[in-house]
C-alpha positions in Angstrom: 93.4 78.4 -120.4 96.4 76.9 -118.5 99.7 78.1 -119.9 101.9 75.5 -121.5 105.0 74.1 -119.9 107.9 75.0 -122.3 110.5 72.3 -122.8 113.7 73.7 -124.4 115.7 70.9 -125.9 112.6 68.9 -126.6 114.3 66.5 -129.1 117.2 65.7 -126.7 117.6 62.7 -124.4 116.1 64.4 -121.4 113.8 66.8 -123.1 112.0 64.3 -125.2 111.3 62.2 -122.2 110.0 65.2 -120.3 107.6 66.0 -123.1 106.3 62.4 -123.2 105.9 62.2 -119.4 104.0 65.6 -119.3 101.8 64.5 -122.1 101.0 61.3 -120.3 99.8 63.4 -117.4 97.6 65.5 -119.8 99.7 68.6 -119.0 99.8 71.3 -121.6 103.3 71.2 -123.0 105.2 73.0 -125.8 108.4 71.4 -127.1 111.0 73.8 -128.4 114.0 73.1 -130.6 115.6 74.4 -133.7 113.0 72.6 -135.8 109.9 73.4 -133.8 107.3 76.2 -134.5 108.2 78.6 -133.0 111.8 77.6 -133.1 114.3 77.9 -130.3 118.0 78.2 -131.2 120.6 79.0 -128.5 122.7 80.5 -131.3 119.9 83.0 -132.3 118.5 84.9 -129.4 115.9 86.4 -131.6 114.1 83.0 -131.4 113.9 83.0 -127.6 111.1 85.4 -126.9 108.6 83.9 -129.4 109.2 80.5 -127.9 108.8 81.8 -124.3 105.6 83.7 -125.0 102.8 82.5 -122.8 104.8 80.0 -120.8 105.1 80.3 -117.0 107.2 77.2 -116.4 110.2 76.3 -118.5 112.6 73.3 -118.6 116.0 74.5 -119.9 118.7 72.3 -121.5 121.5 74.3 -122.9 123.2 73.1 -126.1 125.8 71.8 -126.4 126.3 71.8 -122.7 126.6 74.3 -119.8 130.4 73.5 -119.8 130.8 75.2 -123.1 132.4 78.6 -123.5 129.9 81.4 -123.3 127.2 79.4 -121.6 126.9 81.6 -118.5 126.5 84.7 -120.6 123.8 83.0 -122.7 122.0 81.9 -119.5 122.1 85.4 -118.1 120.6 86.8 -121.3 118.0 84.0 -121.4 117.0 84.8 -117.8 116.3 88.4 -118.7 114.2 87.4 -121.7 112.3 84.8 -119.6 111.4 87.4 -117.0 110.3 89.8 -119.7 108.1 87.1 -121.2 106.4 86.5 -117.9 108.0 83.2 -117.0 107.7 82.4 -113.3 109.8 79.2 -112.9 112.8 77.6 -114.6 114.0 74.0 -114.2 117.7 74.0 -115.3 119.5 70.9 -116.3 123.0 71.4 -115.1 126.3 69.5 -115.3 128.0 67.9 -112.3 131.6 69.1 -111.8 131.5 71.7 -114.6 132.7 75.1 -113.7 130.6 77.0 -116.2 127.6 75.0 -115.2 128.1 76.2 -111.6 128.3 79.8 -112.8 125.1 79.3 -114.8 123.3 77.8 -111.8 124.3 80.9 -109.7 122.9 83.2 -112.4 119.6 81.5 -112.4 119.5 81.4 -108.6 120.1 85.2 -108.5 117.8 86.1 -111.4 114.6 86.5 -109.5 113.0 83.5 -111.3 111.6 80.6 -109.3 114.0 77.8 -110.0 114.9 74.2 -109.5 118.4 72.9 -110.4 118.8 69.3 -111.6 122.5 68.6 -111.7 123.6 65.4 -113.4 126.8 63.7 -114.8 127.2 60.8 -117.2 123.9 59.5 -118.6 123.4 55.8 -118.9 121.8 56.5 -122.2 125.0 57.8 -123.7 125.7 54.2 -124.4 122.4 53.6 -126.2 121.0 56.9 -127.5 124.2 58.8 -128.1 127.6 59.0 -129.8 128.9 55.9 -128.0 126.4 53.5 -129.4 128.7 52.7 -132.4 131.5 52.0 -129.9 129.3 49.5 -128.0 128.3 47.8 -131.2 132.0 47.6 -132.2 132.8 46.2 -128.8 135.4 48.8 -127.8 134.8 51.9 -125.7 137.8 54.3 -125.4 137.8 57.4 -123.3 140.4 59.6 -121.4 138.8 58.6 -118.1 141.4 56.2 -116.8 140.0 54.2 -113.9 137.9 57.1 -112.6 134.5 56.2 -111.2 131.3 57.8 -112.4 127.9 57.9 -110.6 126.1 56.9 -113.9 122.5 58.3 -113.9 119.5 57.1 -115.9 117.9 59.7 -118.1 114.4 58.6 -117.0 115.3 59.5 -113.4 116.5 62.9 -114.5 113.2 63.4 -116.5 111.1 62.3 -113.6 112.8 64.8 -111.3 112.3 67.5 -113.8 108.7 66.7 -114.3 108.1 66.7 -110.6 109.8 70.1 -110.3 107.7 71.5 -113.2 104.4 70.4 -111.8 104.8 70.7 -108.0 105.7 74.0 -106.3 107.3 72.1 -103.4 110.4 71.7 -105.5 111.0 75.5 -105.9 114.4 76.6 -104.7 115.8 73.1 -104.6 119.1 71.9 -106.1 118.9 68.2 -106.9 122.3 66.6 -107.4 121.2 63.4 -109.1 123.3 60.2 -109.4 122.8 56.5 -109.8 123.0 54.2 -106.8 126.6 53.2 -107.2 130.0 54.4 -108.5 131.4 52.5 -111.5 134.5 52.7 -113.7 134.0 52.7 -117.4 135.6 49.2 -117.5 132.9 48.0 -115.1 130.2 49.7 -117.1 131.5 48.0 -120.3 131.5 44.6 -118.6 127.9 45.0 -117.6 126.9 46.1 -121.1 128.8 43.1 -122.5 126.9 40.7 -120.2 123.6 42.1 -121.2 124.3 42.6 -124.9 125.7 39.1 -125.3 128.9 40.2 -127.1 132.2 41.4 -125.8 132.4 45.1 -124.9 135.7 46.3 -123.4 137.0 49.7 -122.2 140.5 51.1 -122.7 141.9 54.4 -121.5 143.1 56.7 -124.3 145.3 59.8 -123.9 143.5 63.1 -124.2 145.4 64.2 -127.4 144.7 60.9 -129.1 141.1 61.0 -128.1 140.8 64.5 -129.7 142.6 63.4 -132.8 140.3 60.5 -133.3 137.2 62.6 -132.8 138.0 65.3 -135.3 137.2 63.3 -138.5 134.1 61.9 -136.8 132.4 64.9 -135.4 134.4 67.9 -136.6 137.0 70.1 -134.9 134.6 72.3 -132.8 132.8 69.4 -131.3 136.0 67.5 -130.8 137.5 70.5 -129.1 134.5 70.8 -126.8 134.5 67.1 -125.8 138.3 67.2 -125.2 137.9 70.1 -122.9 134.9 68.6 -121.1 136.7 65.3 -120.5 139.8 67.1 -119.2 137.6 69.0 -116.8 135.4 66.3 -115.3 137.6 63.1 -115.5 139.8 64.2 -112.6 138.0 62.5 -109.9 135.7 65.4 -108.9 132.6 63.3 -109.6 133.6 60.2 -107.6 130.8 60.5 -105.1 127.1 59.6 -104.8 124.3 62.0 -104.0 120.7 61.6 -103.0 118.9 64.0 -105.4 116.6 61.4 -106.9 115.7 60.1 -103.4 115.0 63.6 -102.1 112.9 64.6 -105.2 111.0 61.4 -105.8 111.1 59.4 -102.6 112.6 56.4 -104.3 115.9 54.9 -105.3 117.5 55.7 -108.7 117.6 53.1 -111.4 120.7 50.8 -111.3 123.0 50.6 -114.3 122.4 46.8 -114.5 118.6 47.4 -114.8 119.3 49.9 -117.6 121.5 47.3 -119.4 118.9 44.6 -119.2 116.2 46.9 -120.5 118.3 48.2 -123.4 119.4 44.7 -124.4 115.8 43.6 -124.6 115.1 46.4 -127.2 117.8 44.9 -129.5 119.6 48.3 -129.7 122.9 46.5 -128.9 122.4 43.6 -131.3 125.1 43.4 -133.9 124.2 43.2 -137.6 124.5 39.7 -138.9 
């Protein structure tokens, strides 16, 4: 019997798509999350080995993000348990421009596991599947990003790269820095969402302390602290460049943000309640 491909973070934006794409290829796949059986919880390492049992290839999405404090230490412990469980290959979802993500990548690369690194920044789907959907519906996106440009990447492109890496040994040892085809400010992104959604959506810069203060009652202090620290780290211009990871991995161009907007608008996700 072929061993299942384990997808850690199977209910997330990327993981759920990877599971669906592998199932569409009739690949054996085991989705793992805090609610799966067996469960996988990054905060409880006793759950890791049961989830890893029998898997040779694993997709790894760390929660809440590899930028978080303690992530490299957790990844080092995970690599040890993965090797002990007989895992041969890991595909790690990493964060572009995040210092702890770079440390985590280095740990996986030096672990002895076969690896592929998929390094991404801001997801297109953060505006439709994530915490910024309410802001889009309200017509006002506020972030401490100033006029910095982001290489917005579509989650389906990330998932396609990960699936290719999980199913084709030619991707072993590769680091794919994946970006969309153009750099955009958040104001430009808001304008394209507005045009597709059919109602005004604007962007305004907000000072980092004010951003944090507004988040606390919405998501709680720990998450607000994490998001503040992450924004402070990555919105300094370090990600204002394009890369060719999608092209190298898949032999095609990444999805443009305008195409994403058109597709999302057609689903009605951005339609305001009457």
